[in-house]
N, C-alpha and C positions, 0 to 999 in steps of 0.2 A: 695463627689459625689452624685448623685441623688439616692434616696432610691427606689429600684426597687425589685420585687418578689423574686429574688434570694437571697436577703439579708436574707430571712427566715431560710435559711439553713447554714448561715455562721459559727455558733458555731460547728454544726455538722461537716461541712467540715473541719474546723481547727483541731478538735479533731481527725478525721479519717485519714487525708492525710499523717501524718508521719509514719502510720503504714500499710495503706491498699491503693491499686489502687481504683479509684473511677470512676464510670459512673453516670454522672449528666444529669438527664432528665428533660427538661423543655421546655415550648412552646416558640415560637418566642417572642422577647420583654422582657424576664425575666431578663436579664443583664449578661448572662454567659460569653459572650466574654469580657466583659469590668470588671467584678469584679473578677473572678475566678484567673485570672493571678496575680492580686496584693495580693489576700490572700495567694495563694501559695509562692509568693515572700517573704512573712514574714518569711518563714522557709527555703529558698534556691533559687538557680538560676533557672529561669524558661524559658523553650522553648516552644513557642505556635506555632503550625502548623495551619495555616489557607488555606483553599483551593484555595483562589485566591489573586493575588497580590494586587489588589485594596482593599481587605479587611485588608491585612497586613499592608499597608501604612496608611490607614485611622484609624485603630484601634490604632496603635502605636501613630500616631499624637494626637488622642483624649486622650488618656490616659496620654500622656506626659503633655498636656495641663491642664487636670484635676489634675495632680499631681503637677503642678507648676514647672516643669522642662523642660530644653531643650531637643528637641527630638534627640535621639542618645546618651544621657547620661545614665540616669537609665533605660530609656525605648527606645528600639530601633527596627529596622527591618532589614531584608535582603532578597532581592528578586532578580530575574534575572536582572542584569544590574545595580542594585543599592542597597546601603546598608548605613544604619546610626546606628551604634552601636558600643561598645566597649567591651573589655573582662570583664570589671566591669559592664556592664549593667545587671540589674537585671531581667528584662524581654526583650525578644527578640522574635518578631514574625517574621516567616519565612514561605515560601511556602514549600509544601512536597518535591520538587526536591532539593532545598537547604538543607533540612533536611537530605535527604538521602546522599547526598555528603558529609555532615559534618559527618554523622554516618560512611561512608566509611573511613574517615580520622582518627578519633579518638573515635568512638563510643559514640559521644557526651558526652565526659567525664566531661566537663565543666559545665554540667546542672545537677541538682538533680531532677528537676520535667520536665516531658514532657506532655504537654496538646495538645490533637488533637481536635481541635475546628469543630463543624458540621460534626461529624463523619458519619452521616447519608448520606451524599453525595456519600460516597463509591467510592472515586476516587481510582485508581489502586495503585498510589503511596502512600497514607495513608494506604490502606490494607497491603502493604508490609512493610512500616514503623513499623506499629503495630506488625506484625508477628516477625520482627527483634528484636524490643524492648522486646516483650513478652519472646522470647527465651533468650534474653541477660540479663534480670531480674537484670539490674543495676540501674533503674530509678523508681520513683514513677510516675505512669501514671494518667492522668485525662482526660477522654473521654466525649465529651458533644454531645447531640443530641436532637432535638425538636422532632423527630419522629420514630427513631428506636426502635425496641423492645428491651428493655434494658436487660432482662434476659439472652438470649444467648451471648450477648456481655459481660456482667458481669461475666459469667461463663468462657468464653474464656480466659479473663484476670485476673481471680480470684479477682473481685472487687465487693465492696459494691456499692449498688444504692442508690443514693439520688435524691429525686424528689421535684421540686420546681414549685409552681403555675406559669402560663405563665401570659399573658397580663393582665393588670389591667382593661380594659375597654371592654365592649361588642362591637361586629362588626355584624351588620345586614347584612344578605347574600340574595341577590336576583339574579334571573336568566333571562337571555334574550335568550329564545330558542322556537323552534316550539313545541317541546314536551319534557317530562321530562327525556327521555332517550337520547336526542340528544347529540352525541359526539363533542368535539371541533372540528372545521373545519377552513381551511383557505380561503373557499369560501367567497369572498366579505369581507375579514378580516378588511382591512383598512376602508372601508365604514361603518361597523358595529360599530368598535371602535369610528369612528368619530361621528356617530349618539348617542352612549351612552354618549360621552363627551358633545355633544350639549345639551342633556336632562338635565344632572347635572349642567352645567354651567349655563343654563337658570333659574334653581331654585335658583341660587345664594348661593349655599352651601359654607360655610367656609371651610378653610384648603386646603392642598395640594392634588393633584391627582397623584397616581402611576398606570401607565398601563403596564401590563406585556404582551410582544410581544415575538415571537420566535427568532427574529434574527435582525442583523444590517439593512437589507434591509427593513423590514416592519417599523422598528424604523424611519429611514430616511424619508420615505414616510409619516408617521404619523406627524413627527416633522415639515416637510414642510407645510403641510396642517394646522395643529395648530397654527403654527408661524403667518400664513397669516390671520387666522380667529380669533385669540384671541391676539391682539397685546398688551393688557395690562398685559397678563400674561407672566411669565418666562418659556419658553418651553425647556426642557432640555434632550438630549439623554444620556443613560447610557448603556455602554456595555464594554466588554473587549477590551482595547486598546483605549477607549475614551480618549479625551484630559484631562489634569489636570484641566483646567478651567471648563469643564462641570462637571468633577468629584467633584470638590469642591462646584459647584453651587448645585449638587444633595444632598450633605452631610451637607449643611449649610442652615439654615433657612432664608427667605427673606420676606421683607414686601409686595413684589408682591405675588400673587397666583402663585404657581409652578405646571406645568404639566410635570411629568418626565415619559418618555418613556423608558422601561428597558427590558433587557433579564433576565434570572433567577439569574443573579449576585446580585439582589437586594433581592432575597427570604431569605438569611441568612446573618449573621454577620455584615452587613453594618446597620448602624443606619441612617435611612432617617427621619429626624424630620418633625413634624407637617403633616404627611399623615393621612388624614381622609376618603380617598375614594381610593379603588383599583378597577381597571377594569382588569379583568383576561381573556385572550384569550384562556387559557386552553391548549396552545402550546408550545413546546420548540424545538430546533434542538439539538439532541444528536446522538451519535454513536451506531451502533449495528453491530453484525457480519452478514453476507450474502455471502454464497458460499465461505467461507473463507477469505473473505476481510472485513475491517472496512469501513462501508458505514455512511455517515452523512445524516440523513433525518428529515423531520418534524414529530414529534411524540406528541401524547397526554401526558399530565403531569400525574403523580401519585396522588392518593388520599392525601398522605403525602405533596406533593408540593402545591397542591390545598390549604391545610390548612395554609401552611407556607405563601403562598401569601396573603390570606385574613388577616393573622395575622398583617401584615404590617400596616393595617388601625386603629388598635387599640392599639397603644404602649402608646399614651400620652394622648388620649381622646376617646370617643366613635366614633366608625366609621362605614362605610358601604363598602361592597364588591359586585360588580357586575361582575357575571360570564356569559361569553358569550357562554354558553353551559348548558345542562340540568341538573337539581338537581340530578338526578339518572343516570348520564351518567357513562357507564361500564368503570372505570379507574383502572388501577394496584394499588395495595396497596402501594408498594414502587417501586421507580425507581431501576431497576436492577444495581448491582455494575459493574464498568468499566471492572474489570477482566473478567466478565463474557460476555462482548460485544465488546471488541476491541482486535486487534492484540496485541501480548504479547511481541513484540521484546524488547521494552523499559523495560518492566517489568523483563524479564529474564536477561537482561544486568544488571539492577540496582540490582537485587538480587545476581547475580554473583560477582559484584563488591564490595558488602558487606560480600562476603565469603560465600553466600548460594545459594543452588540450588532451584529455584522457585517450581520445581516439588516435591520437598521434604519437602516444608514449610508448616506447619500447619496452614492453612488459615480457615477464617469462612465458606467459600464454597469451594468445589472442583473446579478445572479449567477445562474448555473444552479441551480434550486431543488433538483434531485436531489442535486447535489454538497454544497450547502449542508446539506441535512437529514442526509445521511450524516456530515457532519463533526460536527454538532451531536450527533447519536446517539452518535458514537464518544467525543466528550468527556464526555457525561452518564455513559456507561458507566465511564469512568476515574474520574469524579468531580471532574473538573476545572472543569466548569460545573454548575449546578443546573438544576432543570426550567424556570425562568424564564430561562435562558441567561446568568445572572450568574455572574462568576467566583468561585470557592470558595477557600478558604484553601490547600487543595491545589493548585488550579490556579495560584495565585499562587506558589507554591514551585516548580511545574514550569517556568513560563515563562522565569525569568531563566537557567536552565541552557542553556549554549551549544550545545545539541543539539536534535535532532527531539523533539516532544512524546512520542511512543511510547517513544523511549530514556529519556527523563526518567522516564516512568511506570514503565518497567521497573526502573529504579534505585531508584524511590521504594518500589515493593511489596515489594521484597526486604528482609528483616529480618537484622540481624547485621552488626558492623562488617567482618569479614573477607569476607563475602558481598558486602556493598556494595562493597568495593574491588575484588574480583574483577569484578563486573559494570560498574564504572565504566571499569575498564581494556578490558574487551571493547567496550564502546559508544565509547570513545575510538577504539579502532582502526577501528570502523565508521563513524565520523564525518568522517574526513579526505576530502579532495577526489578522491582516486583510491583504486584497491585497494592496501592496503598490502604485500601480498605475494603472489607467484605460485610455482607449482610450477616447478622447474628443469627443463630439457630432458634432463638426464642420465638414462641408464637406471636409475641407482641412486637417483634422487631419491626416488621414492615409498617405497622401502625405508629410506631416511634419515629421511623425515618420519615414518613409522609406528614406527621405533625411538623416535624423539624423542617422539611423540605416539600412543601404541598406539591410542587410541579414535579417531583421525581426527577430533578435535572442534575445530571452528574456534574455539569460545570459549577453548579452552587455547591454541591457536596465537596468538590475538590477544593475550590477556593476557601470554603469555610473551614476545611481541616487544616490547609495551610496556615490560615490566620488564627488558628489555635482553638476553634469551637470543636465540641464533641457532641456526639449524639448516642444515646443508649442502644439504639437498634443497630449501630454499626461497630464492627471490630476494626480498630485502626491500629496499624502497625507504627509504633512510636519511633523506631529507629528509621523506617522510611520516611516518616513525617519530618524528622529533623533533617534527612538528606534533601527532602523536596524543599523545605524552608531555606536551607543553605543555597540551594539552587535558585529559589525565587530572589532570595537577596542579592546573588551575583547577577541576575538579569536585570533586576531593578536598578542596581548600582551602575551597570554599564548603559542603561537608558535613561539616567538621570531620574529615577522615580523615587518616590519616598519609601522609607523602610516599612517592614511589614507592620511594626506596632503603630505606624502612622498612616495605615492604609485609608484610601478613600472608600465612600460608599460602595458596595458591590453593584455594578452596572449590567446585570444579566440581560435584560430585554435589548438594551443599547447595543452590547456586544454581539449577540445573535442576529439582530437585524444587519448590523454591518457585514457580518459573515455571510449571511444570505446573498447580500448584494455584490460582495467582493470576491467570495470563494464559493460560487454556486454548486461546484462539483462535491462539496460537503453535505448538500441538502439532499435528503432522502425522504420518500413518502412511503407509508405502510401498503404492502399489498392487500387487496380486498379479500381475497380468498385465503391465502397464506399469510396469516396475521402476524406470525413471528418474523416475516421477512419484510425488508425495506430495500427500495430501488431508487436509483437517480438516472435511470435511463441509459447507463452505461455498466453499472456494476450493482450487485445485490448483496447486502450484508443481512445476517440474522442475529437475533438477541442472543446473548450468552446465557448460560444456564442460571446464573445467579444474578439476577437483574431485578430493579424495581421500576421499570419503565411502565408507566400505567397504559392498560390496554386502550384508553379512551384517547390517547394521544395519536393522531394520524400522520405526523410528520416530525423530523427531527433533523438537527445537524449532528453528524457523526464526527465526533472529535478525534476519535482513535479507533483503530481496528487492526485486526491480524488475520492471516489466512492460514488454513489447515488443508492438507489434501483430502479430498472426498473421494467419491467412489469413481472408478475408472479415470477419465481425464479431467474430471470436474474439480473445482476448488471451493471450499467452504469458507467465507469470510465472515468473521465474527465482529459485530460492533461492540467495542468494550466501554465506550464512553458516549453517551447520547444526551443532547440537550434538546427537549421538546419545543417545537414552534407551532404557530397557527398556520393552517393552510393558506389563510388570508394573506399572510406575510409573503408567501410564494406568488401568489397573484398580483400583489400589490406592488412588489419590486420588479414586475415584467418577467419574471423568471418562467412563468408558466405559459403554454402556447394557447392563443385564443383562436378557437374555432367558431366562426359565425354560423349560426343554425337557422331554424326556421322562423318565419315571421308569423305572429300570433296576433289575431283580432279580438280584443277583449272588449266588448261594448264599444265598438268603434275607436278604441284606443289601441294602436298599432304599436307592437313592441317587437324586438328582434332579439333571439337568444344568443348569448354569448356563452360558450362552454370553454372552460379552462382545464387543460391537461398538462400534467407533468408526469414523465416517466410511465407514460401509457395509461395513467389513471386520471379520470375526471375528478377534478378537485372540486368545482362547484359550477353552478349555472347562474348567470346574470341576465335579467331581462331589461333590455335598454331601448330607450326611445330612439328611433331611427333619426339620426342627424348626419350632416356631412357625408363622408363616403359611406358610413354605414347605412344611409337611406337608399342608396341605389340598388342593394339587393332586394330591398323591401319593394321598391317601385317595380323592379323587374318581375318579382314574384306576384305582385297585385296584377299586372298586365297579363302575365302567364295564365293566372287563374280567372282572367275575364272580369275582375272586378274594375279595372280601370281600362278604357278603351277596348271594349268587349271584342269586336271583330278583327282589331288591329293585329294580333299575333297571327292569326291564321293567313291572313293576306300575306305578311311579310315572310312567314315560313314558306309559302308557296313560291314566292319570288325568289327566295334564297335557295330553295331547291332547284328551281328552274336555272338559276344562274350557275350552280354548280355542274348541272347537266349540260348546259350550254358551253361552258369551258372544256368539259371533257370531250364533247362533240368536235369542237374546234382545235383540240390539241393544245389548250392552254392549261399550264400546271399550276395549281393553286398552292400558295405557301403553306396553307393550313386550312383545316375544316372550319368553316363558318357555321355557326348555330344562331339561332334566334337570340339566345341569352347573351352570347359574347357580342354579338353585332349591337344588341339594343344598349347593352351595359356601355359600350364605346360611345354610341349616341349621346346617352344621358352625361357621359363625363365630358364629352367635347362641348356640349351646350350648357354645362355648368349647372344642371339641375341636381339639388342635394335635399330636396324636402317634397313631400306630396303636395304641400301647398304650392310649390313651383310647377308642378304638373298641370295644374288647373289653368295655366296660361298656354298651354299646348294642346294640340289636337293632332290626329294621326297623320295629317298631310305635312306636318313638320318633321317627320321622321321618315325621310325616303331613302329606300335601298337603292344604291348606285350599281346595278348589275347590268341586266341586258340592256342594250340601246332602246330608247323609247319607241324607235320606229319598228323595232323587231319584235318586241316582247308579246305583242298581242298574237301575231301569227305563230310565234315559237310556242306559246302556251297552248294554243288550239291543237297544233301538232303533237305536242308532248304534254298532255294534260297530267296534273297530278292526281285527280280523281276522275272516274268514269261511272255515269249512272245510267242503268239499263233498267228495263222492266224487272220489278221486284227485287232488285239487288243494286247496292252502291259498292264500288271497289276503289281501293287506293292502288297507286302505280308506283312500282319501283323499276328505275332504269339501270342496266348494267351494260355500258356502252363497249367495254372491252370484249365482252363475249357477245354483243348484240342480243341481249336477252331482255325481256320484259316480264315482270312478276306481279300478277294481280293478286291483291289481298283482299278478303271479305270484310266489308265494313258494317253493312247493315243489310236487311231485306229478307224476303221469304222464299226466294226462288229455290226449287228442287232440282230442276233440269240443269244440264251442262251449259256452259257459256259458249257461244259459236263465234267464230272469228270475223263473220260477215258483220256481227252486231257492233264490233269495236272500231275505233278509229282506224285510219290506213297506216299501219306501221310497216312498211315495205322493208323487206330484208331483215326483220327482227324475229327472233324466236319467242313465241309468247307462251307464258305458263301461267297456270291458275293454282294458288296454294288451297288444297282442299284438306282439312284436318292436317296431318303432318306430312302430306305428300304433295309434291308439285306435279300437276298434270298438263301435258301440252294441249293448247287450245287450237283446234282444227276448223 
């Protein structure tokens, strides 16, 4: 193999590794990823954890080739959906997710050495895996990093630190910015990248060019421009999920000059030969927490990433790095670890599956309590962990599936073989690295899609694509379809379901109905005024720009979503996969709140309104014949309106008011305020009256208010009447015992003069007022 700077520490490494954990610190290009696994393999079997799938396969292929062996024999790999290794392989490269699943199965008992490469990327799964390994203490650990401070990490795992020099060649750094503190910006990014490329290519500089961009969108835009502008160059995109052809082109030298447009996937691990110029946008898309949600947004890179990117230009010869931001731009020193900036559902489930509680694990940094509690609550609701945070049998079934916990839960709660097949294919289409399909730009595209899928249902589209069906109105990524099909086959195999080519009939309606019943949090209704928005009572999502969800659909199951930071402290959540449902299904499954409304008398046919609400929106009104408990509000309203027992209400209301005054005057505290409606409702319930027909058997003497004793009531009501009738005026009387005040209210009459005290009952010791217009006037 090529002699690289890491070789300087070989003897020290070989002498130390049998007795001590090691932290290897060395800059990009030193050879850490390619040499250390082979050195360790001289003393035992090695598992190498790489943060990305593309690095796993590329490093395994490279080392097998350099070693003169077939891939999958002495050196192999295992990633989601693909593996080439045997139990006798000396070195196996895996992603952190695979390593966690293997740890759950046998604590990685067949390996003596565990190497976590590029630990400075601080993925949540590598942090958890390291904590588990550190507690288990059954393996010798090798942690590599180009940028992380090695002291705290070495102390954490009780390791020695070995330092190797980095790249062999100098990298000249220049900046294209309006001032030295200009931060990286997306403004005119594609144009600025194109201009920087033009300047360098016109100078005729040898070697390949690596351009760092934040995401797939910008990469595709730049690739299209560069391919047209530089026909003699090999223009290559490089991002997660890129085709094997493009990946191999990026990792293999060519006689043509290469221009590689890449995300930060090219920052570490991958060996991209012959790069002499790096153009760095200074941007990346990464997750962070906002308002309790994980949002994906455009961020400036850290100083550590900045150095990593520049280092790509000095691996085989002297190079240059052009940064499209200021020399003194205020960047973070390090990128925050994922456990600090993402939801923790997957992390809590992974830890629990491996026999640990995430909140009790000694990690390098403490966890945000709000995110941790929210994740635990969500998993408890699923039934994946119990009240003590231990994994349940159900949780153990969820974790091994190579998809998010929520998707695993969706599949698990759905019953029926054909129904599970349908949802497996939908979830597989949602679990690939990029969007599986997009709407064509042609004018007829939407018409084609709606003829093919009349309900504009993403569940149907995804399952149909996975099962090999095409639509003229859709642009389908064939590489992603193959990835999704492989994932669907893997899940089908684990769940003992038929192969894709033997799929059962698509069970859309049955699946959606089950999801409404069992996962109601996925059910959203359209806002009546903001038609592009949908709510479920706790959260709001908006439709993405390129969607074909029909405006006539009023409700949907939101199968997938992602969040973006909005203005201020707000978060914008985009619904990326929607399956329309009828409003009636929300009502029929009991998900909507029923509010009993007014009683309607339609040609002597009495009916009561039932209004159904969900997420503060009224879905529908039903007119129901009053029976059983529903009849009681109707009877009460009929009595209040005087249709039944005409004079009964007023008599009992006077008795109730007198009783409340009686209690106050005698110092008796009432447990609650009694109203005619509450008292009469209780009377009907106690007598078992459940229909208007039942009421014909009763009269007002059957409904006695048990208040003031019978021998006192007559005198009390004369002393404290509820109404007073004077010449030309009738008044109602309100009593305020605490302040010994009486307020007289006008009811009817034509009197123009004032009320005199001598006209009124003898209320000794009470202050008497008369409410005239908006003023209270003392009666003298």
